[in-house]
C-alpha positions as a Markdown table, in Angstrom:
| # | Residue | x | y | z |
|---|---|---|---|---|
| 1 | Met | 7.4 | 3.3 | -3.5 |
| 2 | Lys | 7.1 | 0.0 | -2.0 |
| 3 | Ser | 6.8 | -3.1 | -3.6 |
| 4 | Arg | 4.5 | -5.9 | -2.6 |
| 5 | Asp | 4.4 | -8.8 | -1.2 |
| 6 | Lys | 1.3 | -6.5 | -1.4 |
| 7 | Arg | 3.0 | -7.2 | -2.6 |
| 8 | Thr | 10.7 | -9.9 | -2.4 |
| 9 | Gly | 13.4 | -12.2 | -2.9 |
| 10 | Gln | 11.2 | -15.0 | -3.6 |
| 11 | Lys | 9.0 | -12.6 | -2.2 |
| 12 | Ala | 6.0 | -11.7 | -3.8 |
| 13 | Pro | 7.3 | -8.5 | -5.0 |
| 14 | Ser | 5.8 | -5.5 | -3.8 |
| 15 | Arg | 2.6 | -4.4 | -4.7 |
| 16 | Gly | 2.8 | -1.2 | -6.2 |
| 17 | Gly | 5.7 | 0.8 | -5.7 |
| 18 | Asn | 8.6 | -0.7 | -4.1 |
| 19 | Ala | 9.9 | -3.7 | -2.6 |
| 20 | Gln | 8.3 | -4.0 | 0.7 |
| 21 | Asp | 8.0 | -5.7 | 3.9 |
| 22 | Arg | 4.4 | -5.8 | 5.1 |
| 23 | His | 5.3 | -6.6 | 8.6 |
| 24 | Gly | 8.1 | -4.2 | 9.1 |
| 25 | Ala | 11.9 | -4.6 | 9.0 |
| 26 | Ala | 13.5 | -7.9 | 10.0 |
| 27 | Gly | 14.5 | -8.1 | 13.6 |
| 28 | Lys | 11.8 | -5.8 | 14.9 |
| 29 | Pro | 9.0 | -7.1 | 17.1 |
| 30 | Lys | 5.8 | -7.8 | 15.3 |
| 31 | Pro | 3.0 | -5.3 | 16.1 |
| 32 | Pro | -0.2 | -6.9 | 17.3 |
| 33 | Ala | -2.2 | -5.2 | 14.6 |
| 34 | Ala | -5.6 | -6.3 | 13.4 |
| 35 | Ala | -3.9 | -7.3 | 10.2 |
| 36 | Ser | -1.5 | -10.2 | 10.2 |
| 37 | Arg | 0.3 | -10.4 | 6.9 |
| 38 | Gln | 3.5 | -9.4 | 5.4 |
| 39 | Arg | 5.0 | -8.5 | 2.2 |
| 40 | Met | 8.7 | -8.8 | 2.0 |
| 41 | Ser | 11.4 | -6.6 | 0.8 |
| 42 | Glu | 12.9 | -7.7 | -2.4 |
| 43 | Lys | 16.1 | -8.7 | -0.7 |
| 44 | Ala | 14.6 | -11.2 | 1.7 |
| 45 | Gly | 15.7 | -11.0 | 5.2 |
| 46 | Glu | 17.6 | -7.7 | 4.8 |
| 47 | Val | 17.7 | -5.5 | 7.8 |
| 48 | Lys | 16.1 | -2.1 | 7.3 |
| 49 | Pro | 18.8 | 0.2 | 5.9 |
| 50 | Thr | 19.8 | 3.3 | 7.8 |
| 51 | Ser | 21.6 | 5.3 | 5.1 |
| 52 | Gln | 19.4 | 4.9 | 2.1 |
| 53 | Pro | 17.7 | 7.8 | 0.4 |
| 54 | Ala | 14.3 | 8.7 | 1.8 |
| 55 | Ala | 11.1 | 8.6 | -0.2 |
| 56 | Gln | 10.4 | 11.8 | -2.1 |
| 57 | Thr | 7.8 | 14.0 | -0.4 |
| 58 | Arg | 6.3 | 17.4 | -0.4 |
| 59 | Pro | 4.4 | 19.6 | 2.2 |
| 60 | Leu | 0.9 | 18.7 | 2.9 |
| 61 | Met | -1.9 | 20.8 | 1.3 |
| 62 | Ala | -4.0 | 23.0 | 3.5 |
| 63 | Arg | -7.5 | 21.5 | 3.3 |
| 64 | Ser | -10.6 | 23.4 | 4.2 |
| 65 | Gly | -14.4 | 22.7 | 4.1 |
| 66 | Asp | -16.5 | 20.0 | 5.8 |
| 67 | Leu | -15.3 | 16.6 | 6.6 |
| 68 | Pro | -16.8 | 13.8 | 4.4 |
| 69 | Lys | -19.6 | 11.8 | 5.9 |
| 70 | Glu | -18.5 | 8.6 | 7.7 |
| 71 | Asn | -19.6 | 5.0 | 7.9 |
| 72 | Val | -17.9 | 3.0 | 10.6 |
| 73 | Pro | -17.1 | 0.3 | 11.4 |
| 74 | Ile | -17.4 | -1.6 | 8.2 |
| 75 | Ile | -16.4 | -5.3 | 7.9 |
| 76 | Leu | -15.8 | -6.3 | 4.3 |
| 77 | Glu | -15.9 | -10.0 | 4.0 |
| 78 | Ser | -14.3 | -12.2 | 1.3 |
| 79 | Gln | -15.5 | -15.8 | 1.0 |
| 80 | Asn | -14.7 | -18.3 | -1.6 |
| 81 | Ala | -14.3 | -16.9 | -5.0 |
| 82 | Gly | -13.3 | -18.9 | -8.0 |
| 83 | Asp | -10.3 | -21.1 | -7.2 |
| 84 | Phe | -9.8 | -19.9 | -3.6 |
| 85 | His | -11.5 | -20.5 | -0.3 |
| 86 | Leu | -10.5 | -20.6 | 3.4 |
| 87 | Val | -11.3 | -24.1 | 4.6 |
| 88 | Asp | -10.6 | -23.9 | 8.4 |
| 89 | Ser | -8.3 | -22.2 | 10.9 |
| 90 | Gly | -7.0 | -22.6 | 14.4 |
| 91 | Lys | -4.0 | -23.2 | 16.6 |
| 92 | Gly | -2.1 | -20.4 | 14.8 |
| 93 | Leu | -2.7 | -22.0 | 11.3 |
| 94 | Lys | -5.0 | -21.7 | 8.4 |
| 95 | Leu | -6.1 | -24.4 | 5.9 |
| 96 | Glu | -6.9 | -23.0 | 2.5 |
| 97 | Lys | -7.8 | -24.3 | -0.9 |
| 98 | Tyr | -6.1 | -22.9 | -4.0 |
| 99 | Gly | -7.4 | -24.6 | -7.1 |
| 100 | Pro | -6.6 | -28.3 | -6.7 |
| 101 | Tyr | -4.3 | -27.8 | -3.7 |
| 102 | Phe | -4.9 | -27.7 | 0.1 |
| 103 | Val | -2.4 | -25.4 | 1.7 |
| 104 | Val | -1.5 | -24.9 | 5.4 |
| 105 | Arg | 0.1 | -21.6 | 6.4 |
| 106 | Pro | 0.8 | -19.9 | 9.7 |
| 107 | Glu | -1.8 | -17.4 | 11.0 |
| 108 | Ala | -1.1 | -15.8 | 14.3 |
| 109 | Gln | -4.6 | -14.5 | 14.7 |
| 110 | Ala | -6.2 | -17.9 | 14.6 |
| 111 | Leu | -6.3 | -18.2 | 18.4 |
| 112 | Trp | -9.2 | -20.7 | 18.5 |
| 113 | Gln | -9.2 | -24.5 | 17.9 |
| 114 | Pro | -9.7 | -25.9 | 14.4 |
| 115 | Ser | -13.3 | -26.9 | 13.5 |
| 116 | Leu | -12.3 | -29.8 | 11.3 |
| 117 | Ser | -10.6 | -33.0 | 12.3 |
| 118 | Ala | -6.8 | -33.6 | 12.0 |
| 119 | Asp | -7.6 | -36.0 | 9.0 |
| 120 | Asn | -8.8 | -33.0 | 7.0 |
| 121 | Trp | -5.7 | -31.0 | 7.9 |
| 122 | Asn | -3.5 | -33.9 | 7.0 |
| 123 | Arg | -4.8 | -33.7 | 3.4 |
| 124 | Ala | -2.6 | -30.7 | 2.8 |
| 125 | Asp | -0.6 | -30.8 | -0.4 |
| 126 | Ala | 1.7 | -27.9 | 0.8 |
| 127 | Val | 2.7 | -26.8 | 4.3 |
| 128 | Phe | 4.7 | -23.6 | 5.0 |
| 129 | Thr | 7.3 | -24.4 | 7.6 |
| 130 | Gly | 10.8 | -23.6 | 8.7 |
| 131 | Asn | 11.0 | -19.9 | 9.8 |
| 132 | Thr | 7.4 | -19.0 | 10.7 |
| 133 | Asp | 8.3 | -15.5 | 11.9 |
| 134 | Glu | 6.2 | -13.1 | 9.8 |
| 135 | Asp | 9.2 | -11.1 | 8.8 |
| 136 | Gly | 11.4 | -14.1 | 7.9 |
| 137 | Met | 11.8 | -16.5 | 5.1 |
| 138 | Gly | 10.7 | -20.1 | 5.4 |
| 139 | Arg | 10.2 | -23.1 | 3.2 |
| 140 | Trp | 7.5 | -25.3 | 1.8 |
| 141 | Lys | 7.0 | -28.9 | 2.5 |
| 142 | Phe | 5.0 | -31.1 | 0.1 |
| 143 | Pro | 3.7 | -34.1 | 2.0 |
| 144 | Arg | 2.2 | -35.9 | -1.0 |
| 145 | Glu | 4.3 | -35.1 | -4.0 |
| 146 | Ala | 6.7 | -32.4 | -5.1 |
| 147 | Leu | 4.9 | -29.5 | -6.7 |
| 148 | Gly | 6.1 | -26.8 | -9.0 |
| 149 | Glu | 6.6 | -23.2 | -8.0 |
| 150 | Thr | 3.5 | -22.1 | -9.9 |
| 151 | Trp | 0.1 | -23.4 | -11.0 |
| 152 | Pro | -2.9 | -21.9 | -12.7 |
| 153 | Leu | -5.7 | -20.1 | -10.7 |
| 154 | Ser | -8.8 | -18.2 | -11.6 |
| 155 | Leu | -10.6 | -15.5 | -9.6 |
| 156 | Leu | -13.3 | -13.1 | -10.9 |
| 157 | Asp | -12.8 | -14.5 | -14.4 |
| 158 | Ile | -9.1 | -13.6 | -14.3 |
| 159 | Asp | -6.6 | -16.4 | -14.9 |
| 160 | Phe | -3.2 | -16.1 | -13.2 |
| 161 | Gln | -0.4 | -18.0 | -11.6 |
| 162 | Gly | -0.5 | -19.1 | -8.0 |
| 163 | Arg | 3.0 | -19.2 | -6.5 |
| 164 | Phe | 4.7 | -20.9 | -3.5 |
| 165 | Thr | 7.0 | -18.0 | -2.3 |
| 166 | Ala | 9.6 | -18.1 | 0.4 |
| 167 | Phe | 7.5 | -15.7 | 2.4 |
| 168 | Arg | 4.5 | -17.9 | 2.5 |
| 169 | His | 2.5 | -15.8 | 0.1 |
| 170 | Met | 0.7 | -17.3 | -2.8 |
| 171 | Gly | 1.1 | -14.6 | -5.5 |
| 172 | Phe | -2.0 | -12.7 | -4.5 |
| 173 | Phe | -3.9 | -11.6 | -1.4 |
| 174 | Pro | -7.4 | -13.1 | -1.3 |
| 175 | Glu | -8.8 | -10.6 | 1.2 |
| 176 | Gln | -8.5 | -8.1 | -1.5 |
| 177 | Ile | -11.3 | -9.8 | -3.5 |
| 178 | Val | -13.8 | -7.5 | -1.9 |
| 179 | His | -12.0 | -4.4 | -3.2 |
| 180 | Trp | -11.5 | -6.0 | -6.6 |
| 181 | Thr | -15.2 | -6.7 | -6.8 |
| 182 | Trp | -16.0 | -3.1 | -5.9 |
| 183 | Val | -13.7 | -1.8 | -8.6 |
| 184 | Arg | -15.1 | -4.1 | -11.2 |
| 185 | Asp | -18.7 | -3.1 | -10.3 |
| 186 | Gln | -17.8 | 0.7 | -10.5 |
| 187 | Val | -16.0 | 0.2 | -13.9 |
| 188 | Glu | -18.9 | -1.8 | -15.4 |
| 189 | Glu | -21.5 | 0.7 | -14.1 |
| 190 | Ala | -19.6 | 3.6 | -15.7 |
| 191 | Lys | -19.0 | 1.6 | -18.9 |
| 192 | Ala | -22.8 | 1.0 | -19.2 |
| 193 | Lys | -23.2 | 4.8 | -19.1 |
| 194 | Gly | -20.6 | 5.4 | -21.8 |
| 195 | Arg | -17.7 | 6.4 | -19.6 |
| 196 | Thr | -14.3 | 4.7 | -19.3 |
| 197 | Leu | -12.8 | 5.0 | -15.9 |
| 198 | Lys | -9.0 | 5.4 | -15.3 |
| 199 | Val | -7.7 | 3.3 | -12.5 |
| 200 | Leu | -4.3 | 3.8 | -10.7 |
| 201 | Asn | -3.1 | 0.7 | -8.8 |
| 202 | Leu | -0.2 | 1.6 | -6.5 |
| 203 | Phe | 1.8 | -1.3 | -5.0 |
| 204 | Gly | 0.1 | -3.5 | -7.6 |
| 205 | Tyr | 2.1 | -6.7 | -7.0 |
| 206 | Thr | 1.3 | -9.4 | -9.5 |
| 207 | Gly | -1.5 | -7.5 | -11.2 |
| 208 | Val | -4.7 | -9.3 | -10.3 |
| 209 | Ala | -6.5 | -6.1 | -9.3 |
| 210 | Ser | -5.2 | -4.4 | -12.5 |
| 211 | Leu | -6.4 | -7.2 | -14.7 |
| 212 | Val | -9.9 | -7.3 | -13.0 |
| 213 | Ala | -10.3 | -3.6 | -13.7 |
| 214 | Ala | -9.0 | -3.8 | -17.2 |
| 215 | Ala | -11.3 | -6.8 | -18.0 |
| 216 | Ala | -14.2 | -4.7 | -16.8 |
| 217 | Gly | -13.3 | -1.9 | -19.2 |
| 218 | Ala | -11.0 | 0.4 | -17.3 |
| 219 | Glu | -7.8 | 2.1 | -18.5 |
| 220 | Val | -5.2 | 1.0 | -15.9 |
| 221 | Thr | -1.9 | 2.3 | -14.6 |
| 222 | His | -0.1 | -0.4 | -12.5 |
| 223 | Val | 2.8 | 0.7 | -10.3 |
| 224 | Asp | 5.2 | -1.5 | -8.5 |
| 225 | Ala | 8.9 | -1.0 | -7.7 |
| 226 | Ser | 9.8 | -4.7 | -8.1 |
| 227 | Lys | 10.9 | -5.8 | -11.6 |
| 228 | Lys | 10.0 | -9.4 | -10.6 |
| 229 | Ala | 6.5 | -8.4 | -9.6 |
| 230 | Ile | 6.0 | -6.5 | -12.9 |
| 231 | Gly | 7.2 | -9.6 | -14.8 |
| 232 | Trp | 4.8 | -11.8 | -13.0 |
| 233 | Ala | 2.0 | -9.3 | -13.7 |
| 234 | Arg | 2.8 | -9.4 | -17.4 |
| 235 | Glu | 2.7 | -13.2 | -17.3 |
| 236 | Asn | -0.7 | -13.0 | -15.7 |
| 237 | Gln | -1.9 | -10.6 | -18.3 |
| 238 | Ala | -1.0 | -13.1 | -21.0 |
| 239 | Leu | -2.7 | -15.9 | -19.1 |
| 240 | Ser | -5.9 | -13.8 | -18.9 |
| 241 | Arg | -5.8 | -13.1 | -22.6 |
| 242 | Leu | -5.7 | -9.4 | -21.9 |
| 243 | Asp | -2.6 | -8.6 | -24.0 |
| 244 | Lys | -4.4 | -5.8 | -25.8 |
| 245 | Ala | -6.0 | -4.3 | -22.7 |
| 246 | Pro | -5.0 | -0.7 | -21.9 |
| 247 | Ile | -2.7 | -1.3 | -19.0 |
| 248 | Arg | 0.5 | 0.6 | -18.3 |
| 249 | Trp | 3.0 | -1.4 | -16.3 |
| 250 | Ile | 5.3 | 1.0 | -14.4 |
| 251 | Cys | 8.3 | -0.3 | -12.5 |
| 252 | Glu | 9.0 | 2.7 | -10.2 |
| 253 | Asp | 9.0 | 4.0 | -6.7 |
| 254 | Ala | 5.3 | 4.8 | -5.9 |
| 255 | Met | 5.9 | 8.2 | -4.3 |
| 256 | Lys | 8.2 | 9.3 | -7.0 |
| 257 | Phe | 5.6 | 8.3 | -9.6 |
| 258 | Ile | 2.6 | 10.0 | -8.1 |
| 259 | Leu | 4.6 | 13.2 | -7.4 |
| 260 | Arg | 5.5 | 13.3 | -11.1 |
| 261 | Glu | 1.9 | 12.6 | -12.1 |
| 262 | Glu | 0.8 | 15.5 | -9.8 |
| 263 | Arg | 3.2 | 17.9 | -11.6 |
| 264 | Arg | 2.0 | 16.7 | -14.9 |
| 265 | Gly | -1.6 | 17.3 | -14.0 |
| 266 | Ser | -2.6 | 13.7 | -14.5 |
| 267 | Thr | -5.8 | 12.4 | -13.0 |
| 268 | Tyr | -7.6 | 9.1 | -12.2 |
| 269 | Asp | -11.1 | 8.1 | -11.4 |
| 270 | Ile | -10.2 | 5.3 | -8.9 |
| 271 | Ile | -7.0 | 4.9 | -7.0 |
| 272 | Leu | -6.0 | 1.8 | -5.1 |
| 273 | Thr | -3.1 | 2.0 | -2.7 |
| 274 | Asp | -1.9 | -1.0 | -0.8 |
| 275 | Pro | 1.4 | 0.1 | 0.9 |
| 276 | Pro | 3.6 | -1.9 | 3.2 |
| 277 | Lys | 4.6 | -0.8 | 6.6 |
| 278 | Phe | 8.2 | -0.5 | 5.4 |
| 279 | Gly | 9.4 | -0.6 | 1.8 |
| 280 | Arg | 12.3 | 0.2 | -0.5 |
| 281 | Gly | 12.2 | 1.6 | -4.0 |
| 282 | Pro | 14.3 | 0.4 | -6.9 |
| 283 | Asn | 17.0 | 2.9 | -6.1 |
| 284 | Gly | 17.0 | 2.2 | -2.4 |
| 285 | Glu | 14.4 | 4.9 | -1.5 |
| 286 | Val | 13.0 | 4.2 | 2.0 |
| 287 | Trp | 9.3 | 4.2 | 2.8 |
| 288 | Glu | 7.9 | 4.3 | 6.3 |
| 289 | Leu | 4.2 | 4.0 | 6.5 |
| 290 | Phe | 3.5 | 6.3 | 9.5 |
| 291 | Glu | 5.9 | 9.0 | 8.1 |
| 292 | His | 4.9 | 9.0 | 4.5 |
| 293 | Leu | 1.3 | 7.8 | 4.3 |
| 294 | Pro | -0.2 | 11.3 | 5.0 |
| 295 | Val | 1.6 | 12.8 | 2.1 |
| 296 | Met | 0.9 | 9.8 | -0.2 |
| 297 | Leu | -2.8 | 10.2 | 0.4 |
| 298 | Asp | -2.6 | 13.9 | 0.0 |
| 299 | Val | -1.0 | 13.5 | -3.4 |
| 300 | Cys | -3.5 | 10.9 | -4.3 |
| 301 | Arg | -6.3 | 13.3 | -3.6 |
| 302 | Glu | -4.7 | 15.8 | -6.1 |
| 303 | Leu | -4.7 | 12.9 | -8.7 |
| 304 | Leu | -8.4 | 12.3 | -8.4 |
| 305 | Ser | -10.4 | 13.6 | -11.3 |
| 306 | Lys | -13.3 | 16.0 | -10.9 |
| 307 | Asn | -15.8 | 13.1 | -11.4 |
| 308 | Ser | -13.7 | 10.6 | -9.4 |
| 309 | Val | -15.3 | 7.5 | -7.9 |
| 310 | Gly | -13.1 | 6.5 | -5.0 |
| 311 | Leu | -9.8 | 6.2 | -3.2 |
| 312 | Val | -9.0 | 2.9 | -1.4 |
| 313 | Leu | -6.3 | 2.3 | 1.2 |
| 314 | Thr | -5.4 | -1.0 | 2.8 |
| 315 | Ala | -3.0 | -1.2 | 5.7 |
| 316 | Tyr | -1.4 | -4.3 | 7.2 |
| 317 | Ser | 0.3 | -5.1 | 10.4 |
| 318 | Ile | 0.4 | -1.7 | 11.9 |
| 319 | Arg | 0.2 | -0.8 | 15.6 |
| 320 | Ala | -3.0 | 1.2 | 15.1 |
| 321 | Ser | -6.8 | 1.1 | 15.1 |
| 322 | Phe | -8.7 | 1.4 | 11.8 |
| 323 | Tyr | -9.8 | 4.8 | 13.2 |
| 324 | Ser | -6.2 | 6.1 | 12.6 |
| 325 | Ile | -6.4 | 5.7 | 8.9 |
| 326 | His | -10.1 | 6.5 | 8.9 |
| 327 | Glu | -9.6 | 10.0 | 10.4 |
| 328 | Leu | -6.5 | 10.5 | 8.2 |
| 329 | Met | -8.6 | 9.7 | 5.1 |
| 330 | Arg | -11.4 | 12.1 | 6.3 |
| 331 | Glu | -8.9 | 14.9 | 6.8 |
| 332 | Thr | -7.3 | 14.2 | 3.4 |
| 333 | Met | -10.7 | 14.4 | 1.7 |
| 334 | Arg | -11.9 | 17.4 | 3.7 |
| 335 | Gly | -14.1 | 19.6 | 1.4 |
| 336 | Ala | -14.5 | 16.9 | -1.2 |
| 337 | Gly | -17.9 | 15.6 | -0.1 |
| 338 | Gly | -18.6 | 11.9 | -0.4 |
| 339 | Thr | -18.3 | 9.4 | 2.4 |
| 340 | Val | -15.3 | 7.7 | 4.1 |
| 341 | Glu | -16.0 | 4.1 | 5.2 |
| 342 | Ser | -13.4 | 2.2 | 7.2 |
| 343 | Gly | -12.9 | -1.0 | 9.2 |
| 344 | Glu | -11.4 | -4.4 | 8.6 |
| 345 | Leu | -11.1 | -6.9 | 5.8 |
| 346 | Val | -11.9 | -10.5 | 6.9 |
| 347 | Ile | -12.0 | -13.9 | 5.2 |
| 348 | Arg | -14.8 | -16.3 | 6.1 |
| 349 | Glu | -14.2 | -20.0 | 6.6 |
| 350 | Thr | -16.3 | -22.0 | 4.2 |
| 351 | Gly | -15.3 | -25.6 | 5.0 |
| 352 | Ile | -14.1 | -28.4 | 2.8 |
| 353 | Asp | -16.9 | -28.0 | 0.4 |
| 354 | Gly | -16.6 | -24.2 | 0.2 |
| 355 | Ala | -20.3 | -23.9 | 1.0 |
| 356 | Ser | -20.3 | -23.7 | 4.8 |
| 357 | Arg | -20.2 | -20.6 | 6.9 |
| 358 | Gly | -17.6 | -20.6 | 9.6 |
| 359 | Arg | -15.6 | -18.0 | 11.5 |
| 360 | Ala | -14.2 | -14.8 | 10.2 |
| 361 | Leu | -10.4 | -14.3 | 10.1 |
| 362 | Ser | -9.3 | -10.7 | 10.3 |
| 363 | Thr | -6.5 | -9.8 | 7.8 |
| 364 | Ser | -6.1 | -6.0 | 7.5 |
| 365 | Leu | -7.4 | -2.5 | 8.0 |
| 366 | Phe | -9.0 | -0.4 | 5.3 |
| 367 | Ser | -10.3 | 3.0 | 4.6 |
| 368 | Arg | -12.2 | 3.9 | 1.4 |
| 369 | Trp | -13.5 | 7.3 | 0.3 |
| 370 | Val | -16.3 | 7.1 | -2.2 |
| 371 | Ser | -17.8 | 10.1 | -4.0 |
| 372 | Gln | -21.4 | 8.9 | -3.9 |
């Protein structure tokens, strides 16, 4: 049920199921999690409601059998891909390249000193400033010339719009490139064997993951609670010339959707879920990660086909170790075989030229069950 950010006002709407705030409700202290990023709720700056309807839920299934094998810790690293790369970081900031633009954004985890000179940082075309609180809105400053809200980008052969949002996000989350590449490879491998995979993308935000999967040959169901996010995703679909691709765009609370799919007996071969810490569905349904994630994963397991490929979870800005979601995923998949691999997503600095190898910047936690 959240919506991403993902993944909001000017927010990047939620990613898959409801408007969300990756970093928690406004006014709460930020957790020192390994992941430092936020997705905002659709009404930016709103305080977490206290009287809204809770997310739909159900009792957990009783699981039996052996736990899946485990592979920990895993560090999945995204470097430059297409029109994006992380140039440098330090002093609580990061310098990135998005197509033709150099962009400076806050990054609390960049505790070190920048590697590049101030002259390189001063080349920035856009700087996020104003309110730099991870839960708050801010504004963009354009030192060279005024820039439009959107501009064309391309990643993994998918064309889409970059966006200067009021929550510092750029219309996609580059650390997810490693997951998108994995999905593409699985879909293409199955296609070569004559099988079309069905992919469910929860909290799908602006649709880049859905478009990567569809371009590779998958049938995709994309869920996000934000109408704005769904609209942006459809625009990206047109830009990528994938208008005829088999993608269902669903604007709905993620929990409500998957519970209905469970009752219908629907199944998918790959499920991506990228929930916020706190989120709100289109009808005000409240999502709390620590409260609702166990049930969400439990339902997702029921939606996996008999010959499923994998279930991917990404978690941002939570006061927890990756082991918390790792053990939850193993318990959820008890008796299903396969392997659970968990750890962190990081982005590697690659310098001005995009070819150097610099420091790794941690962004989020992940856990992924794979059948093989």
